[in-house]
C-alpha positions in Angstrom: 222.3 46.1 42.1 221.3 43.0 43.9 225.0 42.6 45.1 225.0 46.3 46.3 222.0 45.7 48.3 223.8 42.8 50.2 227.0 44.8 50.4 225.5 47.8 51.8 223.6 45.9 54.7 226.9 43.9 55.5 228.8 47.3 55.5 226.7 48.7 58.1 226.6 45.6 60.3 230.6 45.4 60.1 230.5 49.2 61.4 231.1 51.0 58.2 228.0 53.0 58.3 229.3 55.8 55.9 230.2 53.3 53.2 227.0 51.7 53.6 225.1 54.9 53.1 227.3 55.7 50.1 226.4 52.3 48.6 222.8 52.7 48.9 223.0 56.2 47.4 225.0 54.8 44.4 222.5 52.0 44.0 219.3 54.2 44.1 221.1 56.6 41.6 221.7 53.9 39.2 218.2 52.4 39.3 216.8 55.8 38.6 219.3 56.3 35.6 218.1 53.2 34.0 214.4 54.1 34.6 213.7 50.4 35.9 210.9 50.6 38.5 211.2 47.0 40.0 214.9 47.5 40.2 214.5 50.8 42.0 211.8 49.4 44.6 214.2 46.5 45.2 217.0 48.9 45.9 214.8 51.1 48.1 213.1 48.3 50.0 216.0 45.9 50.6 218.8 48.3 51.3 218.2 52.2 51.2 215.4 52.4 53.6 216.7 50.1 56.1 220.1 51.1 56.1 219.3 54.8 56.5 217.0 53.9 59.4 219.6 51.6 61.1 222.0 54.4 60.7 219.4 56.9 62.1 220.0 59.2 59.0 216.2 60.1 59.1 216.4 62.7 56.2 217.8 60.2 53.9 215.1 57.5 55.3 212.4 60.0 54.8 213.6 60.6 51.2 214.0 57.0 50.2 210.7 56.0 51.7 208.8 58.7 50.0 210.4 57.5 46.8 209.4 54.0 47.6 205.6 55.0 48.3 205.4 57.1 45.2 206.7 54.0 43.0 204.3 51.8 44.4 201.1 53.6 44.1 199.6 51.0 41.8 198.5 47.7 43.0 200.8 45.7 41.2 203.5 46.6 43.4 201.5 46.2 46.8 204.2 44.1 48.8 206.7 47.0 48.3 203.9 49.4 49.3 203.6 47.5 52.6 207.3 47.8 53.0 207.0 51.6 52.4 204.3 51.8 55.1 206.4 50.0 57.6 209.4 52.1 56.9 207.2 55.3 57.3 206.0 53.8 60.6 209.5 53.2 61.8 210.5 56.7 60.9 207.6 58.2 62.7 208.3 56.1 65.8 212.0 57.5 65.8 210.6 61.0 65.6 208.4 60.6 68.4 205.1 60.3 66.6 204.3 57.2 68.2 200.6 56.9 67.8 200.8 57.2 64.0 203.9 55.4 63.5 202.6 52.4 65.5 199.5 52.1 63.6 201.4 52.4 60.3 203.7 49.5 61.5 200.8 47.3 62.6 199.0 47.9 59.1 202.0 47.1 57.2 202.7 44.0 59.1 199.0 42.8 58.7 199.4 43.4 55.0 202.5 41.3 54.9 201.0 38.4 56.9 197.8 38.5 54.6 200.2 38.2 51.6 202.1 35.3 53.4 205.2 37.4 52.4 207.6 37.1 55.3 210.8 38.5 54.2 212.0 41.1 56.4 208.9 40.6 58.5 210.9 39.6 61.6 212.7 43.0 61.4 209.5 44.9 61.2 208.3 43.1 64.4 211.1 44.0 66.0 210.8 47.7 65.4 207.1 47.4 66.3 208.2 45.8 69.8 210.6 48.6 70.5 208.0 51.3 69.6 205.4 49.4 71.7 207.8 49.6 74.6 208.6 53.4 74.2 204.7 53.7 74.2 204.4 52.0 77.5 202.5 48.9 76.2 204.7 46.5 77.8 202.4 43.3 77.5 202.0 43.8 73.8 205.8 44.5 73.4 206.8 41.5 74.9 204.2 39.2 72.9 205.6 40.9 69.6 209.3 40.5 70.5 208.6 36.9 71.5 207.2 36.2 68.3 209.9 37.9 66.4 212.5 35.7 68.1 210.4 32.5 67.6 210.2 33.3 63.7 213.9 34.0 63.7 214.8 30.7 65.3 212.2 28.8 63.2 213.4 30.3 59.9 217.1 30.4 61.0 217.2 34.1 59.9 220.0 35.1 62.1 221.5 38.4 60.9 219.0 40.3 63.0 219.0 38.0 66.1 221.5 40.1 68.2 219.2 43.2 67.6 216.1 41.1 68.7 217.8 40.0 71.8 218.9 43.7 72.5 215.1 44.7 72.3 214.0 41.7 74.3 216.1 43.2 76.9 214.8 46.7 76.6 211.3 45.4 76.9 212.1 43.3 79.9 213.4 46.5 81.6 209.7 47.9 81.7 209.0 45.3 84.5 209.8 47.4 87.6 211.6 44.5 89.5 215.1 43.5 90.2 214.3 40.5 88.3 213.8 42.4 85.2 217.2 44.2 85.3 219.0 40.8 85.6 217.1 39.1 82.9 217.8 42.0 80.6 221.4 41.9 81.3 221.3 38.3 80.5 219.6 39.2 77.2 222.0 41.8 76.5 225.2 39.6 77.1 223.8 37.0 74.8 223.1 39.6 72.1 226.7 40.9 72.5 228.2 37.4 72.3 226.2 36.5 69.2 227.2 39.8 67.6 230.8 39.0 68.2 230.5 35.7 66.7 228.9 37.3 63.6 231.4 40.0 63.5 228.5 42.3 63.6 230.2 45.5 65.3 227.3 47.7 64.7 224.8 45.4 66.8 227.4 45.0 69.4 228.0 48.7 69.9 224.1 49.1 70.1 223.6 46.5 72.7 226.7 47.4 74.7 225.6 51.1 75.0 222.3 49.6 76.6 224.3 47.3 78.9 226.5 50.4 79.9 223.5 52.4 80.7 222.0 49.6 82.7 225.2 49.3 84.7 225.3 53.0 85.2 222.0 53.0 86.6 223.0 50.2 89.0 225.8 52.3 90.2 228.6 50.6 88.4 229.8 53.6 86.3 233.3 52.5 86.1 232.2 49.0 84.8 230.1 50.7 82.3 233.0 52.9 80.8 235.4 50.1 80.9 232.9 48.0 78.9 232.1 50.8 76.2 235.3 52.6 75.8 237.2 49.9 73.7 234.4 49.0 71.7 233.7 52.6 70.6 237.4 53.0 69.9 237.1 50.4 67.2 235.2 52.5 65.0 236.7 54.7 62.4 233.7 56.2 60.6 230.0 56.7 61.0 230.7 59.3 63.9 227.4 61.1 62.9 225.1 58.3 63.2 222.8 57.8 66.1 224.4 54.8 67.7 228.0 56.3 67.6 226.5 59.6 69.1 224.7 57.8 71.8 227.7 55.7 72.8 229.8 59.1 72.8 227.4 60.9 74.9 227.2 58.1 77.4 231.2 57.9 77.6 231.4 61.6 78.2 228.8 61.2 80.9 230.6 58.2 82.4 233.9 60.0 82.3 232.3 62.5 85.0 232.0 59.9 87.7 234.7 59.2 90.3 
């Protein structure tokens, strides 16, 4: 079960979202079949919930998160319950329920801090920073993403680093100045380079889509299309996931430019 947790996350990072989602579904089903609550919570918290959220399968994420919260109603599994609150917060943010989602994320993160349980905390901080940016709280978003990056560097937790750099660029774009766009492009390019080094195609696509959008807004539609199109063509599954749909929508838009 632990091996499948790792496999599912790696599959998603490599760009095999459909396989990753099937892997977590098998894992959760097996944990339910053996009626072992700790294994089930581990499968849900370490792979099923985060993979579904990363893939943008919000119905699956809702189902897995509800199952995790149901399983952790008692106090002895308080850490997994804090995870559940964070995942529920992410889900609400992605659905546009910013006030509720940000409050849940902050509460879950605070609980993990108090327990000094830092596994996956960096990822939750990234989600909080991006949600704060969407809500328009640029200062707190910047402080949050800076903390997440500092934690990542200190602990050498690198698997999420390309995404943290992307979020840093998104947060930076809220500063209404030409400097912000230039600095954001630097963050995006650093994210892309690191994702390529890690062979994390999913992170590379997500950040490249952001960079292509920025170049479109700068009047560089041709450059944007040239940047994104060959990367999109490297995928052979996951076309119903949010990232691939966003990339395809942007490519369709860019193809209409002269």
